[in-house]
C-alpha positions, 0 to 999 in steps of 0.5 A: 922619427929617428932611425937607429944610426941616429943611435949611440952607445955612449961612454961610462962617465968616469971618475974625474967626472963623478967627482966634479959633483958627486963626493970622491967617497961615495963614488968609489963606494959606489964603484966598490960595492961600499954602500950602506943597507941603507944606501942601497934600499934609498937607490929602490934596487939591490947594488950591482956590477951592472946597476953601476954600469947603468949609471955611469952610460946615463952619466956619459949619455948626458953627456954626450948629448949634451956636447953634441947638441952644443956643435948640433943644436940638438941632442938627447939622452933616452936615459937621462933625467937621473936627478934624484942624487945628491952629492953623497947619497943615491935617492929616487932610483937615481944612483948618479944626477947626469943633470947636475954633471951636465951642467 
């Protein structure tokens, strides 16, 4: 259906983009590995720098796909759908809410 040349590595969502829907305190604690044990348990994955990169890339991919869809009438993000995250806490494997940021 698609070939490798049609795939792109997403940009990482910036702090500025993320705090448009998430609290600045929460985003900073995610970035700096300062989540409590209960907050990490609620995610369902242990915190790691790679988890933060993946979360930021998922949001960046959804943002990039949304922008591309406006220009090209079609697009998609293979890693999106992280919609369980709330303004100030993660939930159900979702650290950041890509859908809300893109909206």
